[in-house]
Every structure is written in C-alpha cells, then in structure tokens.
Wavefront OBJ file of the C-alpha trace (Angstrom):
o trace
v 19.407 -3.954 -1.093
v 16.063 -2.995 0.479
v 14.074 -5.363 2.675
v 11.151 -6.900 0.789
v 7.599 -7.355 2.038
v 5.076 -9.718 0.455
v 1.577 -8.360 -0.019
v -0.406 -11.444 0.935
v -3.608 -9.876 -0.297
v -2.421 -10.807 -3.796
v 0.502 -13.221 -3.236
v 0.147 -16.830 -2.026
v -3.556 -16.798 -2.879
v -3.365 -20.528 -3.565
v -3.404 -20.779 0.252
v -5.926 -19.634 2.821
v -5.237 -16.142 4.120
v -4.038 -17.218 7.554
v -1.555 -19.690 6.038
v 0.108 -17.015 3.910
v 2.170 -15.539 6.764
v 4.202 -18.721 7.174
v 4.462 -19.187 3.402
v 5.936 -15.718 2.974
v 8.438 -16.337 5.751
v 9.512 -19.656 4.216
v 9.995 -17.963 0.841
v 12.468 -15.487 2.330
v 10.406 -12.307 2.629
v 11.311 -10.104 5.588
v 7.763 -8.850 6.233
v 4.186 -9.082 5.001
v 1.442 -6.575 4.280
v -2.128 -7.116 3.154
v -5.330 -5.411 2.052
v -8.360 -5.937 4.299
v -7.890 -8.627 6.953
v -10.932 -7.671 9.011
v -12.889 -10.894 8.517
v -10.311 -12.674 10.693
v -10.154 -12.255 14.484
v -7.279 -10.103 15.658
v -6.133 -12.758 18.128
v -5.854 -15.411 15.398
v -3.956 -13.122 13.031
v -1.625 -12.173 15.871
v -0.960 -15.839 16.589
v -0.182 -16.585 12.934
v 2.215 -13.627 12.801
v 4.017 -14.864 15.897
v 4.161 -18.474 14.673
v 5.606 -17.374 11.325
v 8.113 -15.028 12.957
v 7.406 -12.303 10.418
v 5.998 -8.792 11.022
v 2.807 -7.458 9.476
v 3.821 -3.943 8.469
v 0.759 -2.585 6.659
v -2.961 -2.940 6.026
v -5.599 -1.011 4.052
v -8.769 0.616 5.225
v -11.817 -1.373 4.185
v -13.354 -0.436 0.854
v -16.817 0.482 2.153
v -20.183 -1.199 2.297
v -21.650 -0.400 -1.109
v -21.119 -1.957 -4.515
v -18.335 -0.130 -6.362
v -16.724 1.360 -3.245
v -12.953 1.810 -3.456
v -12.553 3.412 -0.068
v -14.288 6.460 1.359
v -11.619 9.063 2.126
v -12.690 11.337 -0.714
v -16.395 10.528 -1.011
v -18.572 13.527 -0.040
v -21.477 12.768 2.267
v -20.003 9.590 3.728
v -17.688 11.161 6.296
v -19.195 9.288 9.247
v -18.628 5.958 7.483
v -15.054 6.982 6.698
v -14.409 7.747 10.363
v -15.638 4.257 11.252
v -13.285 2.660 8.709
v -10.338 4.638 10.080
v -11.177 3.634 13.646
v -11.417 -0.011 12.581
v -8.081 0.003 10.749
v -6.192 1.827 13.503
v -7.585 -0.396 16.247
v -6.730 -3.499 14.236
v -3.344 -2.135 13.211
v -2.362 -1.109 16.733
v -3.184 -4.576 18.046
v -1.013 -6.167 15.351
v 1.885 -3.702 15.425
v 1.551 -2.421 11.861
v 3.611 0.557 10.706
v 1.181 2.025 8.206
v -2.435 2.024 7.075
v -3.186 2.645 3.409
v -6.213 4.940 3.301
v -8.253 4.124 0.195
v -9.339 7.321 -1.563
v -12.562 6.183 -3.237
v -14.214 6.225 -6.645
v -15.492 9.361 -8.377
v -19.248 8.848 -8.613
v -21.607 11.801 -8.850
v -19.091 14.428 -7.736
v -16.105 16.198 -9.288
v -12.464 15.306 -8.749
v -11.921 18.620 -6.966
v -14.845 17.991 -4.609
v -13.459 14.562 -3.834
v -9.938 15.790 -3.160
v -11.246 18.561 -0.892
v -13.248 15.959 1.040
v -10.163 13.784 1.268
v -8.100 16.628 2.748
v -10.728 17.315 5.402
v -11.161 13.660 6.274
v -7.440 13.029 6.533
v -6.954 16.073 8.745
v -9.271 14.384 11.259
v -7.949 10.873 10.731
v -4.309 11.791 11.181
v -4.963 12.889 14.763
v -6.080 9.351 15.561
v -3.065 7.972 13.703
v -0.709 10.191 15.692
v -2.204 8.902 18.940
v -1.844 5.294 17.738
v 1.721 5.751 16.480
v 0.732 4.572 12.998
v 1.414 6.351 9.695
v -1.381 6.825 7.180
v -0.368 6.486 3.522
v -2.254 7.579 0.408
v -1.536 6.032 -2.983
v -1.904 7.445 -6.488
v -3.510 4.641 -8.540
v -3.445 4.459 -12.319
v -6.630 5.195 -14.258
v -5.967 2.610 -16.939
v -6.868 -0.156 -14.504
v -9.152 1.924 -12.240
v -10.624 4.702 -14.392
v -12.708 6.252 -11.605
v -10.201 6.134 -8.756
v -10.036 9.560 -7.145
v -6.311 9.892 -6.430
v -4.263 9.321 -9.586
v -1.438 11.889 -9.342
v 1.650 12.013 -7.152
v 1.467 15.823 -7.281
v -2.083 15.819 -5.890
v -1.057 13.353 -3.202
v 1.852 15.624 -2.255
v -0.503 18.614 -2.093
v -2.770 16.782 0.340
v 0.176 15.698 2.489
v 1.467 19.282 2.636
v -1.991 20.665 3.424
v -2.557 18.251 6.310
v 0.963 18.887 7.597
v 1.509 15.843 9.809
v 4.529 13.498 9.825
v 1.962 10.695 10.191
v 0.617 11.235 6.667
v 2.797 10.009 3.807
v 2.589 8.726 0.229
v 2.525 5.132 -0.957
v 4.886 5.205 -3.950
v 3.904 2.306 -6.202
v 6.250 2.031 -9.169
v 3.621 0.105 -11.145
v 0.933 2.779 -10.901
v 3.255 5.762 -11.261
v 5.097 4.396 -14.286
v 1.753 4.023 -16.063
v 0.487 7.482 -15.066
v 3.634 9.620 -14.980
v 6.924 7.840 -15.751
v 10.382 9.198 -14.831
v 10.021 7.105 -11.703
v 13.484 7.294 -10.141
v 13.845 11.060 -10.355
v 10.249 11.333 -9.153
v 11.035 8.993 -6.259
v 14.116 11.003 -5.286
v 12.188 14.270 -5.384
v 9.298 12.911 -3.319
v 11.271 10.710 -0.921
v 10.728 12.937 2.156
v 6.967 12.440 1.662
v 7.101 8.678 0.993
v 5.961 6.259 3.677
v 6.018 2.965 1.762
v 7.067 1.576 -1.633
v 5.415 -1.084 -3.783
v 6.272 -2.592 -7.163
v 5.141 -4.937 -9.934
v 5.996 -5.428 -13.590
v 4.641 -2.849 -16.014
v 2.269 -3.113 -17.801
v 0.962 -6.573 -16.831
v 1.472 -6.370 -13.031
v 3.254 -9.729 -12.948
v 6.576 -10.671 -11.324
v 9.141 -7.859 -11.562
v 11.518 -9.863 -13.776
v 9.844 -8.635 -17.000
v 8.270 -5.540 -18.493
v 9.379 -1.997 -19.168
v 11.030 -1.269 -15.800
v 14.396 -2.698 -14.722
v 13.674 -3.489 -11.086
v 17.110 -4.901 -10.350
v 18.470 -1.427 -11.131
v 15.566 0.434 -9.494
v 15.960 -1.399 -6.184
v 19.652 -0.633 -6.217
v 18.940 3.026 -6.922
v 16.452 3.489 -4.106
v 18.945 1.810 -1.786
v 21.646 4.232 -3.001
v 19.285 7.155 -2.362
v 18.953 6.076 1.261
v 15.521 4.462 1.352
v 15.438 2.727 4.725
v 11.971 1.210 4.632
v 10.558 -1.933 3.125
v 9.549 -2.378 -0.512
v 6.291 -4.238 -1.045
v 5.923 -6.907 -3.715
v 2.340 -6.399 -4.886
v 1.985 -8.289 -8.139
v -0.236 -10.885 -9.779
v 1.810 -14.094 -10.165
v 1.863 -15.685 -13.602
v 1.438 -19.115 -11.983
v 1.700 -20.080 -8.351
v 3.453 -17.550 -6.158
v 6.212 -19.975 -5.200
v 7.009 -20.944 -8.810
v 7.598 -17.286 -9.697
v 9.928 -16.270 -6.871
v 13.186 -16.653 -8.788
v 13.492 -12.853 -8.978
v 14.278 -12.693 -5.231
v 17.528 -14.566 -5.775
v 18.190 -12.951 -9.143
v 18.001 -9.489 -7.579
v 20.180 -10.553 -4.588
v 17.289 -10.116 -2.154
v 17.764 -13.429 -0.325
l 1 2 3 4 5 6 7 8 9 10 11 12 13 14 15 16 17 18 19 20 21 22 23 24 25 26 27 28 29 30 31 32 33 34 35 36 37 38 39 40 41 42 43 44 45 46 47 48 49 50 51 52 53 54 55 56 57 58 59 60 61 62 63 64 65 66 67 68 69 70 71 72 73 74 75 76 77 78 79 80 81 82 83 84 85 86 87 88 89 90 91 92 93 94 95 96 97 98 99 100 101 102 103 104 105 106 107 108 109 110 111 112 113 114 115 116 117 118 119 120 121 122 123 124 125 126 127 128 129 130 131 132 133 134 135 136 137 138 139 140 141 142 143 144 145 146 147 148 149 150 151 152 153 154 155 156 157 158 159 160 161 162 163 164 165 166 167 168 169 170 171 172 173 174 175 176 177 178 179 180 181 182 183 184 185 186 187 188 189 190 191 192 193 194 195 196 197 198 199 200 201 202 203 204 205 206 207 208 209 210 211 212 213 214 215 216 217 218 219 220 221 222 223 224 225 226 227 228 229 230 231 232 233 234 235 236 237 238 239 240 241 242 243 244 245 246 247 248 249 250 251 252 253 254 255 256 257 258
C-alpha cells in the first residue's frame, strides 16, 4: 500500500504547529506536509523535523497579502508579488528538504477565467526555472467550486493543459480525490490517465471532507488501485477530523497502512 503523509495544516490542530511533527510520527504516518509554515523560523522547523524523525515533503505558497487571496499564480497585475511568494516557498522548501511546493492559483476577482489561466501559464513558466534550480517540483491543484466557488483552477483538464504548455518535468498536478470526485468523478480511470502528470496525491471523505472511512468513495479500494497502477509517491491525508485527530485514526489500521 502507498506511504501516507499527514497534512499538519489540518490534522493535529489540537496541538501547536511545531508539536504536530512528532504527533504525526507517533501516529504512524511516514511523512508530513503542510500549508503555510512561514511564521515559524526555518531553523526551528528543521529541528522539529529532525527530532520527530519524519520528513516534510510538501508546503504551499502563501496565499497573498490581501483579504480574499487564495494564492497569486493566476491573478493578473500581481506578478511581482507572485514571484516573491515563489522565492519564499522555494527558499524555505530547499532549506527543509521538501519534494514539492503547491502553487496556489488564486481567486477570480475582476478578471475572466481565461485571463487568469493565461496569467498562470506565464507565471509558472518563470517559476519553474527557479524550481528546476532548487530541485523542487511545483504542483498545481484543481479545487472544487462547491467549497471554493471563485477558485481559478477547478479542472484537471485545464491543469494538464498548463503543465503541457510549460513543458517542464518540475511542474506536475496535485491529484486530490476529494476535489476531483466532486468536480469530475470517474476518479480511478482519471488518475490512471493523468498519472504521468501527477506529482502528489491527497484524499478525504466525500462530500464532508472527514476521515476516509465514510462517504461515497471506497478509499481502501482506491489506495489499493493506485498501488496496483504503480504510484510510487506518498498519498496525503488532508481531511477535517470529526473529533480529535488521534481519535479518528482507526482507518490507518483498517486500510493496512500501519
């Protein structure tokens, strides 16, 4: 079965951020990932990673400095700010040994979807050169518009188009089963078709984004299928626990992931 990473941006939130690395390791996760860790000094995060004996595999770019920002990759007129966010995430990620940086696309606000996606292609074409130099992969994630109605990137096909247009092995897709089941369905055949373009996988129950032991997707079967298809990377648990994180971790044993 695949190796499982805990997204400590949303898991173990009953603890302070810096204590979540050790908690994830104790729970049996093989790695951690998070959203925006930039308020914490790199040296302290690095120490917590080492003490816990667990790798930090992924982080996100920061959202941006204005109310309502959801990233800046596809926001026309804010290219200079986007470049600063990329530099921040790659510097931070390189110091901590991350494998990938999730580049947040942004919210549609005063511009068309096509304008935003064109801006995103241009921005990523610049950003990927920095990522190549740092040895880090950038990932872009289609996000469902039920929960985030204005999020720019909502389609796996549009994400694939951007990846093909940029044409770098350091730009891949974040395939989140939660978001793509809501937007598109047919997730396993879609995963198989897109696998050469996929850089990371995430999951949560659909439709309530809770532990993956309920809902309309059978994750015990899905995890077995992506293993059968040859997925060699981690899969990221990015869900909202129904209670405390620890009290809801029975699915790890149930799915033979411990």
